[in-house]
C-alpha positions in Angstrom: 4.4 -7.1 -15.6 1.0 -5.8 -15.0 -2.2 -8.7 -14.7 -6.0 -7.4 -15.7 -9.2 -8.4 -15.1 -12.4 -8.2 -16.8 -14.8 -6.3 -14.9 -19.2 -4.5 -15.2 -18.6 -1.4 -13.4 -21.2 1.4 -12.1 -22.3 1.8 -15.9 -22.7 -1.5 -16.4 -20.1 -1.9 -19.2 -17.4 -4.1 -19.4 -13.7 -2.5 -18.4 -10.0 -3.9 -18.2 -8.6 -3.1 -14.4 -5.4 -4.2 -13.2 -4.9 -6.7 -10.5 -2.6 -5.1 -7.6 -3.1 -8.7 -5.5 -5.1 -11.9 -5.2 -4.8 -13.3 -1.4 -6.9 -16.2 0.4 -8.3 -15.8 4.0 -8.6 -19.6 5.7 -10.5 -17.4 8.8 -12.9 -16.7 5.9 -12.0 -19.4 3.5 -12.5 -17.0 0.5 -10.4 -15.4 -2.5 -10.4 -11.9 -2.5 -8.7 -9.7 -5.0 -7.2 -5.9 -5.0 -8.0 -4.1 -8.0 -8.2 -0.3 -9.8 -10.0 1.6 -12.3 -6.4 3.5 -12.2 -9.3 6.6 -11.0 -8.0 8.9 -8.2 -9.5 10.4 -5.3 -9.9 14.4 -4.5 -6.7 13.8 -2.4 -4.7 12.6 -6.1 -4.4 9.1 -4.4 -5.4 6.1 -6.6 -8.5 4.4 -6.0 -8.6 0.4 -5.1 -11.2 -2.0 -4.1 -11.2 -5.8 -3.0 -14.2 -8.3 -4.4 -14.6 -11.9 -2.9 -14.5 -14.4 -5.8 -15.1 -17.5 -6.6 -13.7 -19.8 -9.9 -16.6 -21.1 -11.7 -14.6 -23.5 -14.7 -13.5 -20.7 -17.0 -14.4 -17.9 -15.3 -14.9 -16.0 -12.2 -18.2 -14.6 -10.2 -17.3 -11.7 -7.5 -19.4 -10.8 -4.3 -19.7 -8.3 -2.1 -17.6 -8.5 1.4 -20.4 -8.7 3.6 -19.9 -8.2 7.2 -17.7 -5.6 9.2 -15.9 -8.3 10.6 -14.8 -9.3 7.4 -13.8 -6.5 6.0 -11.6 -5.4 9.4 -9.5 -9.0 8.6 -9.6 -7.8 4.8 -8.1 -4.4 5.6 -5.7 -5.7 7.7 -4.5 -8.1 5.1 -4.2 -4.7 2.8 -2.7 -2.6 5.8 0.3 -5.9 5.9 0.4 -5.6 2.4 1.5 -1.9 2.3 4.1 -2.3 4.8 6.1 -4.6 3.6 6.0 -3.0 0.3 
């Protein structure tokens, strides 16, 4: 069963995306969502995106990953996830 969420794309439109994974990092104290629009890059690979999120009552707010250190930690988690599948 596919999990979906609605996000605002670069054109300002609300679109549904497929959620690949959700995880929490105790190092940063943040939650992250890995998702895709199912668009492909020049090599034909599906692009994935990662965002931080917080739950606010019945909705979620998303934010950017602010630092290189945090991004490197997230990339290591993604690599571990890819190896285990």
